[in-house]
N, CA, C and O atoms as a GROMACS GRO file, in nm:
protein
  500
    1MET      N    1   0.082  -0.118   0.000
    1MET     CA    2   0.000   0.000   0.000
    1MET      C    3   0.086   0.125   0.000
    1MET      O    4   0.038   0.231  -0.039
    2GLY      N    5   0.210   0.116   0.042
    2GLY     CA    6   0.295   0.235   0.042
    2GLY      C    7   0.317   0.285   0.183
    2GLY      O    8   0.364   0.211   0.269
    3LYS      N    9   0.285   0.411   0.207
    3LYS     CA   10   0.308   0.474   0.337
    3LYS      C   11   0.221   0.412   0.445
    3LYS      O   12   0.110   0.366   0.418
    4ASP      N   13   0.271   0.412   0.568
    4ASP     CA   14   0.189   0.363   0.677
    4ASP      C   15   0.094   0.473   0.725
    4ASP      O   16   0.112   0.590   0.691
    5ALA      N   17  -0.004   0.435   0.803
    5ALA     CA   18  -0.109   0.528   0.846
    5ALA      C   19  -0.052   0.646   0.924
    5ALA      O   20  -0.102   0.758   0.909
    6ALA      N   21   0.050   0.623   1.006
    6ALA     CA   22   0.108   0.733   1.085
    6ALA      C   23   0.175   0.836   0.994
    6ALA      O   24   0.163   0.956   1.018
    7ALA      N   25   0.243   0.791   0.890
    7ALA     CA   26   0.308   0.884   0.797
    7ALA      C   27   0.203   0.964   0.719
    7ALA      O   28   0.220   1.084   0.697
    8ILE      N   29   0.097   0.898   0.679
    8ILE     CA   30  -0.010   0.967   0.606
    8ILE      C   31  -0.077   1.069   0.698
    8ILE      O   32  -0.108   1.180   0.655
    9ARG      N   33  -0.099   1.032   0.822
    9ARG     CA   34  -0.160   1.125   0.917
    9ARG      C   35  -0.074   1.249   0.935
    9ARG      O   36  -0.125   1.361   0.938
   10ARG      N   37   0.058   1.231   0.946
   10ARG     CA   38   0.149   1.346   0.959
   10ARG      C   39   0.144   1.432   0.832
   10ARG      O   40   0.143   1.554   0.840
   11GLU      N   41   0.140   1.367   0.718
   11GLU     CA   42   0.139   1.440   0.590
   11GLU      C   43   0.014   1.525   0.574
   11GLU      O   44   0.020   1.636   0.521
   12PHE      N   45  -0.101   1.475   0.621
   12PHE     CA   46  -0.228   1.545   0.604
   12PHE      C   47  -0.273   1.620   0.729
   12PHE      O   48  -0.386   1.669   0.734
   13HIS      N   49  -0.187   1.630   0.828
   13HIS     CA   50  -0.222   1.696   0.955
   13HIS      C   51  -0.277   1.837   0.932
   13HIS      O   52  -0.381   1.873   0.987
   14THR      N   53  -0.209   1.916   0.853
   14THR     CA   54  -0.251   2.055   0.829
   14THR      C   55  -0.385   2.060   0.757
   14THR      O   56  -0.474   2.135   0.796
   15ARG      N   57  -0.401   1.980   0.653
   15ARG     CA   58  -0.527   1.979   0.576
   15ARG      C   59  -0.643   1.932   0.663
   15ARG      O   60  -0.752   1.990   0.657
   16LEU      N   61  -0.621   1.830   0.743
   16LEU     CA   62  -0.728   1.781   0.832
   16LEU      C   63  -0.766   1.887   0.935
   16LEU      O   64  -0.882   1.899   0.972
   17GLY      N   65  -0.668   1.963   0.981
   17GLY     CA   66  -0.697   2.073   1.074
   17GLY      C   67  -0.784   2.179   1.009
   17GLY      O   68  -0.874   2.233   1.072
   18GLN      N   69  -0.756   2.208   0.881
   18GLN     CA   70  -0.837   2.306   0.808
   18GLN      C   71  -0.981   2.257   0.795
   18GLN      O   72  -1.075   2.333   0.815
   19VAL      N   73  -0.997   2.129   0.760
   19VAL     CA   74  -1.132   2.071   0.747
   19VAL      C   75  -1.204   2.077   0.881
   19VAL      O   76  -1.322   2.112   0.887
   20ALA      N   77  -1.133   2.044   0.990
   20ALA     CA   78  -1.194   2.046   1.123
   20ALA      C   79  -1.240   2.189   1.159
   20ALA      O   80  -1.349   2.206   1.214
   21ARG      N   81  -1.158   2.289   1.130
   21ARG     CA   82  -1.196   2.428   1.158
   21ARG      C   83  -1.319   2.469   1.076
   21ARG      O   84  -1.410   2.535   1.128
   22GLU      N   85  -1.322   2.429   0.948
   22GLU     CA   86  -1.438   2.461   0.863
   22GLU      C   87  -1.565   2.397   0.918
   22GLU      O   88  -1.670   2.461   0.923
   23LEU      N   89  -1.555   2.270   0.960
   23LEU     CA   90  -1.673   2.203   1.015
   23LEU      C   91  -1.718   2.268   1.146
   23LEU      O   92  -1.837   2.288   1.168
   24ALA      N   93  -1.622   2.302   1.232
   24ALA     CA   94  -1.657   2.367   1.359
   24ALA      C   95  -1.728   2.500   1.335
   24ALA      O   96  -1.826   2.530   1.402
   25LYS      N   97  -1.678   2.578   1.240
   25LYS     CA   98  -1.743   2.707   1.210
   25LYS      C   99  -1.882   2.689   1.151
   25LYS      O  100  -1.972   2.768   1.178
   26GLU      N  101  -1.898   2.584   1.070
   26GLU     CA  102  -2.030   2.558   1.011
   26GLU      C  103  -2.128   2.507   1.117
   26GLU      O  104  -2.245   2.546   1.117
   27LEU      N  105  -2.082   2.420   1.204
   27LEU     CA  106  -2.170   2.365   1.309
   27LEU      C  107  -2.200   2.467   1.418
   27LEU      O  108  -2.312   2.475   1.467
   28TYR      N  109  -2.100   2.545   1.454
   28TYR     CA  110  -2.112   2.641   1.564
   28TYR      C  111  -2.064   2.778   1.517
   28TYR      O  112  -1.956   2.822   1.555
   29PRO      N  113  -2.144   2.848   1.433
   29PRO     CA  114  -2.100   2.977   1.380
   29PRO      C  115  -2.071   3.081   1.488
   29PRO      O  116  -1.989   3.170   1.468
   30ASP      N  117  -2.137   3.069   1.602
   30ASP     CA  118  -2.115   3.163   1.713
   30ASP      C  119  -2.023   3.105   1.820
   30ASP      O  120  -2.014   3.157   1.930
   31GLY      N  121  -1.955   2.995   1.785
   31GLY     CA  122  -1.867   2.929   1.883
   31GLY      C  123  -1.941   2.818   1.955
   31GLY      O  124  -2.064   2.811   1.952
   32LEU      N  125  -1.866   2.732   2.019
   32LEU     CA  126  -1.922   2.620   2.093
   32LEU      C  127  -2.013   2.672   2.205
   32LEU      O  128  -1.969   2.754   2.286
   33PRO      N  129  -2.137   2.627   2.210
   33PRO     CA  130  -2.228   2.678   2.313
   33PRO      C  131  -2.174   2.651   2.454
   33PRO      O  132  -2.124   2.542   2.484
   34ARG      N  133  -2.186   2.751   2.539
   34ARG     CA  134  -2.144   2.738   2.678
   34ARG      C  135  -2.220   2.621   2.742
   34ARG      O  136  -2.340   2.606   2.722
   35GLY      N  137  -2.150   2.541   2.816
   35GLY     CA  138  -2.213   2.428   2.884
   35GLY      C  139  -2.211   2.299   2.804
   35GLY      O  140  -2.259   2.196   2.853
   36THR      N  141  -2.158   2.302   2.682
   36THR     CA  142  -2.149   2.179   2.604
   36THR      C  143  -2.056   2.082   2.676
   36THR      O  144  -1.943   2.117   2.710
   37LYS      N  145  -2.104   1.962   2.697
   37LYS     CA  146  -2.023   1.861   2.765
   37LYS      C  147  -1.914   1.811   2.672
   37LYS      O  148  -1.934   1.796   2.551
   38PHE      N  149  -1.797   1.785   2.730
   38PHE     CA  150  -1.686   1.732   2.651
   38PHE      C  151  -1.726   1.601   2.585
   38PHE      O  152  -1.688   1.575   2.470
   39SER      N  153  -1.802   1.517   2.656
   39SER     CA  154  -1.843   1.388   2.601
   39SER      C  155  -1.932   1.406   2.478
   39SER      O  156  -1.926   1.326   2.384
   40GLU      N  157  -2.016   1.511   2.477
   40GLU     CA  158  -2.100   1.540   2.361
   40GLU      C  159  -2.014   1.583   2.242
   40GLU      O  160  -2.037   1.539   2.129
   41LEU      N  161  -1.916   1.668   2.269
   41LEU     CA  162  -1.826   1.713   2.163
   41LEU      C  163  -1.745   1.595   2.109
   41LEU      O  164  -1.724   1.584   1.988
   42GLU      N  165  -1.700   1.509   2.198
   42GLU     CA  166  -1.623   1.392   2.156
   42GLU      C  167  -1.709   1.298   2.071
   42GLU      O  168  -1.661   1.244   1.971
   43ALA      N  169  -1.836   1.278   2.109
   43ALA     CA  170  -1.925   1.191   2.032
   43ALA      C  171  -1.951   1.249   1.893
   43ALA      O  172  -1.952   1.175   1.794
   44LEU      N  173  -1.971   1.380   1.884
   44LEU     CA  174  -1.993   1.445   1.756
   44LEU      C  175  -1.868   1.433   1.668
   44LEU      O  176  -1.878   1.399   1.550
   45ALA      N  177  -1.752   1.461   1.725
   45ALA     CA  178  -1.627   1.451   1.650
   45ALA      C  179  -1.604   1.307   1.602
   45ALA      O  180  -1.559   1.286   1.490
   46GLY      N  181  -1.635   1.211   1.686
   46GLY     CA  182  -1.621   1.070   1.647
   46GLY      C  183  -1.714   1.033   1.533
   46GLY      O  184  -1.674   0.961   1.440
   47ALA      N  185  -1.838   1.081   1.538
   47ALA     CA  186  -1.935   1.051   1.431
   47ALA      C  187  -1.890   1.114   1.299
   47ALA      O  188  -1.901   1.052   1.193
   48LEU      N  189  -1.841   1.238   1.305
   48LEU     CA  190  -1.792   1.304   1.184
   48LEU      C  191  -1.669   1.230   1.128
   48LEU      O  192  -1.656   1.211   1.007
   49GLY      N  193  -1.580   1.190   1.217
   49GLY     CA  194  -1.461   1.116   1.175
   49GLY      C  195  -1.497   0.981   1.114
   49GLY      O  196  -1.439   0.941   1.013
   50ASP      N  197  -1.593   0.912   1.176
   50ASP     CA  198  -1.637   0.784   1.121
   50ASP      C  199  -1.697   0.800   0.982
   50ASP      O  200  -1.672   0.718   0.893
   51GLU      N  201  -1.777   0.906   0.962
   51GLU     CA  202  -1.838   0.927   0.831
   51GLU      C  203  -1.731   0.964   0.727
   51GLU      O  204  -1.739   0.919   0.613
   52MET      N  205  -1.633   1.044   0.766
   52MET     CA  206  -1.523   1.076   0.675
   52MET      C  207  -1.448   0.948   0.638
   52MET      O  208  -1.416   0.928   0.520
   53ALA      N  209  -1.420   0.863   0.735
   53ALA     CA  210  -1.349   0.738   0.709
   53ALA      C  211  -1.431   0.646   0.619
   53ALA      O  212  -1.378   0.585   0.526
   54ARG      N  213  -1.562   0.635   0.647
   54ARG     CA  214  -1.648   0.548   0.568
   54ARG      C  215  -1.651   0.593   0.422
   54ARG      O  216  -1.638   0.511   0.331
   55GLN      N  217  -1.668   0.723   0.400
   55GLN     CA  218  -1.670   0.775   0.264
   55GLN      C  219  -1.536   0.758   0.194
   55GLN      O  220  -1.531   0.725   0.075
   56PHE      N  221  -1.427   0.779   0.266
   56PHE     CA  222  -1.293   0.761   0.210
   56PHE      C  223  -1.274   0.615   0.165
   56PHE      O  224  -1.223   0.590   0.056
   57ILE      N  225  -1.315   0.520   0.248
   57ILE     CA  226  -1.304   0.378   0.214
   57ILE      C  227  -1.390   0.346   0.093
   57ILE      O  228  -1.345   0.282  -0.001
   58GLU      N  229  -1.515   0.392   0.095
   58GLU     CA  230  -1.608   0.362  -0.014
   58GLU      C  231  -1.557   0.417  -0.148
   58GLU      O  232  -1.560   0.347  -0.249
   59ILE      N  233  -1.510   0.540  -0.149
   59ILE     CA  234  -1.457   0.601  -0.271
   59ILE      C  235  -1.335   0.524  -0.320
   59ILE      O  236  -1.324   0.496  -0.439
   60SER      N  237  -1.245   0.490  -0.229
   60SER     CA  238  -1.122   0.420  -0.267
   60SER      C  239  -1.150   0.281  -0.322
   60SER      O  240  -1.090   0.241  -0.421
   61VAL      N  241  -1.240   0.207  -0.257
   61VAL     CA  242  -1.272   0.072  -0.303
   61VAL      C  243  -1.341   0.076  -0.439
   61VAL      O  244  -1.313  -0.006  -0.525
   62GLN      N  245  -1.432   0.172  -0.458
   62GLN     CA  246  -1.500   0.182  -0.587
   62GLN      C  247  -1.402   0.219  -0.698
   62GLN      O  248  -1.409   0.164  -0.807
   63GLU      N  249  -1.310   0.312  -0.670
   63GLU     CA  250  -1.210   0.349  -0.770
   63GLU      C  251  -1.122   0.229  -0.805
   63GLU      O  252  -1.086   0.210  -0.922
   64GLN      N  253  -1.087   0.149  -0.705
   64GLN     CA  254  -1.006   0.029  -0.731
   64GLN      C  255  -1.085  -0.069  -0.818
   64GLN      O  256  -1.029  -0.127  -0.912
   65ALA      N  257  -1.212  -0.088  -0.789
   65ALA     CA  258  -1.295  -0.179  -0.868
   65ALA      C  259  -1.312  -0.127  -1.011
   65ALA      O  260  -1.306  -0.205  -1.106
   66ASP      N  261  -1.331   0.003  -1.026
   66ASP     CA  262  -1.348   0.063  -1.159
   66ASP      C  263  -1.221   0.056  -1.243
   66ASP      O  264  -1.227   0.056  -1.366
   67ASP      N  265  -1.107   0.049  -1.176
   67ASP     CA  266  -0.978   0.052  -1.244
   67ASP      C  267  -0.934  -0.085  -1.296
   67ASP      O  268  -0.829  -0.096  -1.358
   68TRP      N  269  -1.013  -0.190  -1.270
   68TRP     CA  270  -0.974  -0.325  -1.312
   68TRP      C  271  -1.003  -0.340  -1.461
   68TRP      O  272  -1.120  -0.344  -1.500
   69PRO      N  273  -0.899  -0.349  -1.547
   69PRO     CA  274  -0.922  -0.356  -1.692
   69PRO      C  275  -0.995  -0.483  -1.733
   69PRO      O  276  -0.964  -0.592  -1.684
   70GLU      N  277  -1.090  -0.468  -1.823
   70GLU     CA  278  -1.166  -0.585  -1.871
   70GLU      C  279  -1.077  -0.687  -1.938
   70GLU      O  280  -1.105  -0.807  -1.932
   71GLU      N  281  -0.970  -0.641  -2.003
   71GLU     CA  282  -0.881  -0.736  -2.070
   71GLU      C  283  -0.800  -0.819  -1.972
   71GLU      O  284  -0.730  -0.913  -2.013
   72GLU      N  285  -0.808  -0.786  -1.843
   72GLU     CA  286  -0.737  -0.863  -1.741
   72GLU      C  287  -0.833  -0.946  -1.658
   72GLU      O  288  -0.810  -0.967  -1.538
   73LEU      N  289  -0.938  -0.994  -1.719
   73LEU     CA  290  -1.033  -1.077  -1.645
   73LEU      C  291  -0.970  -1.210  -1.605
   73LEU      O  292  -1.009  -1.269  -1.504
   74GLY      N  293  -0.872  -1.256  -1.682
   74GLY     CA  294  -0.799  -1.376  -1.646
   74GLY      C  295  -0.871  -1.504  -1.681
   74GLY      O  296  -0.956  -1.510  -1.771
   75GLU      N  297  -0.834  -1.607  -1.607
   75GLU     CA  298  -0.889  -1.741  -1.629
   75GLU      C  299  -0.978  -1.781  -1.513
   75GLU      O  300  -0.968  -1.727  -1.403
   76CYS      N  301  -1.065  -1.877  -1.540
   76CYS     CA  302  -1.150  -1.933  -1.436
   76CYS      C  303  -1.061  -2.003  -1.333
   76CYS      O  304  -0.974  -2.081  -1.371
   77PRO      N  305  -1.081  -1.975  -1.205
   77PRO     CA  306  -0.998  -2.039  -1.103
   77PRO      C  307  -1.029  -2.188  -1.085
   77PRO      O  308  -0.954  -2.258  -1.018
   78VAL      N  309  -1.139  -2.237  -1.145
   78VAL     CA  310  -1.176  -2.378  -1.131
   78VAL      C  311  -1.124  -2.461  -1.249
   78VAL      O  312  -1.056  -2.561  -1.229
   79CYS      N  313  -1.157  -2.418  -1.373
   79CYS     CA  314  -1.123  -2.502  -1.489
   79CYS      C  315  -1.019  -2.440  -1.581
   79CYS      O  316  -0.971  -2.507  -1.672
   80GLY      N  317  -0.982  -2.314  -1.558
   80GLY     CA  318  -0.882  -2.249  -1.642
   80GLY      C  319  -0.936  -2.191  -1.771
   80GLY      O  320  -0.858  -2.142  -1.852
   81GLY      N  321  -1.067  -2.196  -1.792
   81GLY     CA  322  -1.127  -2.139  -1.912
   81GLY      C  323  -1.116  -1.988  -1.915
   81GLY      O  324  -1.098  -1.924  -1.811
   82ALA      N  325  -1.129  -1.931  -2.033
   82ALA     CA  326  -1.122  -1.786  -2.047
   82ALA      C  327  -1.244  -1.720  -1.983
   82ALA      O  328  -1.357  -1.765  -2.001
   83ALA      N  329  -1.221  -1.614  -1.910
   83ALA     CA  330  -1.329  -1.544  -1.840
   83ALA      C  331  -1.397  -1.444  -1.932
   83ALA      O  332  -1.334  -1.388  -2.022
   84ARG      N  333  -1.526  -1.423  -1.910
   84ARG     CA  334  -1.604  -1.320  -1.980
   84ARG      C  335  -1.661  -1.226  -1.875
   84ARG      O  336  -1.693  -1.266  -1.763
   85LYS      N  337  -1.674  -1.100  -1.914
   85LYS     CA  338  -1.730  -0.999  -1.824
   85LYS      C  339  -1.879  -1.019  -1.806
   85LYS      O  340  -1.952  -1.044  -1.903
   86LYS      N  341  -1.923  -1.008  -1.682
   86LYS     CA  342  -2.066  -1.004  -1.649
   86LYS      C  343  -2.095  -0.865  -1.594
   86LYS      O  344  -2.002  -0.790  -1.565
   87PRO      N  345  -2.221  -0.828  -1.580
   87PRO     CA  346  -2.252  -0.699  -1.519
   87PRO      C  347  -2.195  -0.691  -1.377
   87PRO      O  348  -2.196  -0.789  -1.302
   88ASP      N  349  -2.146  -0.574  -1.342
   88ASP     CA  350  -2.093  -0.554  -1.207
   88ASP      C  351  -2.204  -0.581  -1.104
   88ASP      O  352  -2.322  -0.559  -1.131
   89GLU      N  353  -2.163  -0.630  -0.989
   89GLU     CA  354  -2.259  -0.662  -0.883
   89GLU      C  355  -2.241  -0.568  -0.764
   89GLU      O  356  -2.128  -0.538  -0.726
   90PRO      N  357  -2.352  -0.523  -0.706
   90PRO     CA  358  -2.340  -0.437  -0.589
   90PRO      C  359  -2.290  -0.518  -0.469
   90PRO      O  360  -2.330  -0.632  -0.449
   91ARG      N  361  -2.202  -0.456  -0.393
   91ARG     CA  362  -2.148  -0.518  -0.271
   91ARG      C  363  -2.165  -0.422  -0.157
   91ARG      O  364  -2.157  -0.300  -0.176
   92VAL      N  365  -2.188  -0.472  -0.039
   92VAL     CA  366  -2.192  -0.392   0.083
   92VAL      C  367  -2.112  -0.467   0.188
   92VAL      O  368  -2.131  -0.587   0.210
   93LEU      N  369  -2.024  -0.394   0.254
   93LEU     CA  370  -1.943  -0.452   0.360
   93LEU      C  371  -1.963  -0.369   0.486
   93LEU      O  372  -1.948  -0.247   0.483
   94ARG      N  373  -1.997  -0.434   0.594
   94ARG     CA  374  -2.012  -0.363   0.722
   94ARG      C  375  -1.874  -0.346   0.783
   94ARG      O  376  -1.804  -0.445   0.806
   95THR      N  377  -1.836  -0.222   0.811
   95THR     CA  378  -1.707  -0.192   0.872
   95THR      C  379  -1.729  -0.130   1.009
   95THR      O  380  -1.842  -0.102   1.048
   96THR      N  381  -1.621  -0.108   1.081
   96THR     CA  382  -1.632  -0.041   1.211
   96THR      C  383  -1.674   0.104   1.195
   96THR      O  384  -1.714   0.168   1.292
   97ARG      N  385  -1.665   0.158   1.073
   97ARG     CA  386  -1.701   0.297   1.045
   97ARG      C  387  -1.838   0.311   0.982
   97ARG      O  388  -1.885   0.423   0.961
   98GLY      N  389  -1.903   0.200   0.950
   98GLY     CA  390  -2.033   0.203   0.884
   98GLY      C  391  -2.030   0.117   0.759
   98GLY      O  392  -1.925   0.064   0.722
   99ASP      N  393  -2.144   0.105   0.694
   99ASP     CA  394  -2.154   0.023   0.572
   99ASP      C  395  -2.084   0.093   0.456
   99ASP      O  396  -2.098   0.213   0.435
  100VAL      N  397  -2.007   0.013   0.381
  100VAL     CA  398  -1.936   0.061   0.262
  100VAL      C  399  -1.994  -0.014   0.143
  100VAL      O  400  -2.001  -0.136   0.144
  101ALA      N  401  -2.036   0.061   0.041
  101ALA     CA  402  -2.100   0.000  -0.077
  101ALA      C  403  -2.021   0.034  -0.202
  101ALA      O  404  -1.966   0.143  -0.215
  102TRP      N  405  -2.016  -0.061  -0.295
  102TRP     CA  406  -1.952  -0.040  -0.424
  102TRP      C  407  -2.003  -0.144  -0.522
  102TRP      O  408  -2.072  -0.239  -0.484
  103LYS      N  409  -1.970  -0.126  -0.648
  103LYS     CA  410  -2.004  -0.225  -0.752
  103LYS      C  411  -1.876  -0.299  -0.787
  103LYS      O  412  -1.775  -0.238  -0.822
  104GLU      N  413  -1.883  -0.432  -0.778
  104GLU     CA  414  -1.766  -0.516  -0.797
  104GLU      C  415  -1.764  -0.578  -0.937
  104GLU      O  416  -1.867  -0.623  -0.986
  105ARG      N  417  -1.648  -0.578  -0.998
  105ARG     CA  418  -1.630  -0.641  -1.129
  105ARG      C  419  -1.653  -0.791  -1.114
  105ARG      O  420  -1.601  -0.853  -1.021
  106VAL      N  421  -1.730  -0.848  -1.205
  106VAL     CA  422  -1.762  -0.991  -1.200
  106VAL      C  423  -1.735  -1.052  -1.337
  106VAL      O  424  -1.761  -0.990  -1.440
  107ALA      N  425  -1.682  -1.173  -1.335
  107ALA     CA  426  -1.657  -1.249  -1.459
  107ALA      C  427  -1.725  -1.384  -1.446
  107ALA      O  428  -1.762  -1.426  -1.337
  108ASN      N  429  -1.742  -1.450  -1.560
  108ASN     CA  430  -1.792  -1.586  -1.554
  108ASN      C  431  -1.717  -1.670  -1.657
  108ASN      O  432  -1.656  -1.618  -1.750
  109CYS      N  433  -1.725  -1.799  -1.636
  109CYS     CA  434  -1.659  -1.894  -1.726
  109CYS      C  435  -1.767  -1.966  -1.805
  109CYS      O  436  -1.851  -2.035  -1.747
  110PRO      N  437  -1.765  -1.950  -1.939
  110PRO     CA  438  -1.867  -2.018  -2.019
  110PRO      C  439  -1.850  -2.171  -2.017
  110PRO      O  440  -1.946  -2.245  -2.040
  111ARG      N  441  -1.727  -2.216  -1.990
  111ARG     CA  442  -1.701  -2.361  -1.991
  111ARG      C  443  -1.768  -2.429  -1.871
  111ARG      O  444  -1.843  -2.526  -1.888
  112CYS      N  445  -1.741  -2.380  -1.750
  112CYS     CA  446  -1.796  -2.448  -1.632
  112CYS      C  447  -1.907  -2.367  -1.565
  112CYS      O  448  -1.966  -2.411  -1.466
  113ARG      N  449  -1.936  -2.249  -1.619
  113ARG     CA  450  -2.047  -2.164  -1.575
  113ARG      C  451  -2.029  -2.106  -1.435
  113ARG      O  452  -2.127  -2.071  -1.369
  114ARG      N  453  -1.906  -2.097  -1.389
  114ARG     CA  454  -1.879  -2.042  -1.257
  114ARG      C  455  -1.863  -1.890  -1.269
  114ARG      O  456  -1.800  -1.840  -1.362
  115ALA      N  457  -1.922  -1.816  -1.173
  115ALA     CA  458  -1.904  -1.671  -1.164
  115ALA      C  459  -1.798  -1.644  -1.057
  115ALA      O  460  -1.791  -1.715  -0.956
  116PHE      N  461  -1.717  -1.541  -1.078
  116PHE     CA  462  -1.612  -1.509  -0.982
  116PHE      C  463  -1.567  -1.366  -1.002
  116PHE      O  464  -1.593  -1.305  -1.106
  117SER      N  465  -1.499  -1.313  -0.901
  117SER     CA  466  -1.439  -1.181  -0.912
  117SER      C  467  -1.301  -1.199  -0.973
  117SER      O  468  -1.220  -1.275  -0.921
  118PRO      N  469  -1.273  -1.130  -1.084
  118PRO     CA  470  -1.144  -1.150  -1.150
  118PRO      C  471  -1.026  -1.107  -1.065
  118PRO      O  472  -0.913  -1.150  -1.090
  119SER      N  473  -1.050  -1.021  -0.966
  119SER     CA  474  -0.940  -0.975  -0.881
  119SER      C  475  -0.910  -1.075  -0.770
  119SER      O  476  -0.822  -1.051  -0.688
  120GLY      N  477  -0.982  -1.187  -0.766
  120GLY     CA  478  -0.964  -1.283  -0.657
  120GLY      C  479  -1.051  -1.241  -0.542
  120GLY      O  480  -1.173  -1.229  -0.556
  121SER      N  481  -0.989  -1.220  -0.425
  121SER     CA  482  -1.065  -1.174  -0.309
  121SER      C  483  -1.109  -1.031  -0.334
  121SER      O  484  -1.038  -0.954  -0.398
  122SER      N  485  -1.225  -0.996  -0.283
  122SER     CA  486  -1.280  -0.863  -0.309
  122SER      C  487  -1.219  -0.757  -0.219
  122SER      O  488  -1.168  -0.787  -0.111
  123ALA      N  489  -1.223  -0.634  -0.265
  123ALA     CA  490  -1.183  -0.513  -0.192
  123ALA      C  491  -1.042  -0.522  -0.136
  123ALA      O  492  -1.016  -0.474  -0.026
  124GLY      N  493  -0.953  -0.582  -0.210
  124GLY     CA  494  -0.813  -0.583  -0.170
  124GLY      C  495  -0.780  -0.678  -0.058
  124GLY      O  496  -0.674  -0.664   0.003
  125HIS      N  497  -0.865  -0.773  -0.027
  125HIS     CA  498  -0.837  -0.869   0.081
  125HIS      C  499  -0.729  -0.963   0.039
  125HIS      O  500  -0.691  -1.052   0.116
   0.00000   0.00000   0.00000
């Protein structure tokens, strides 16, 4: 995958701070209301972070699925026959950040009639 999560976090620290300030100003244009409990603020920040993470995962997985060239469908993992493209299938995966949905590239083998994902395991597993 390249850089580890800590390196990426350091690289995007400034940009994430800008996004956080923009969200805070949009949510609380007059500033954080007096008496707001820290636990409430933490829960809100966690929910916003989870949604950002969920959308980031969903966009990345869909882009990866869209980037799989049709000419690289490969062979059937069962009989070795040439694969043919089938219509993409919707997928949903429940993550710790929420449900992630995308359309997965699907192939089938006319010889043994097996359907499979040409990338092997789905979503980079």
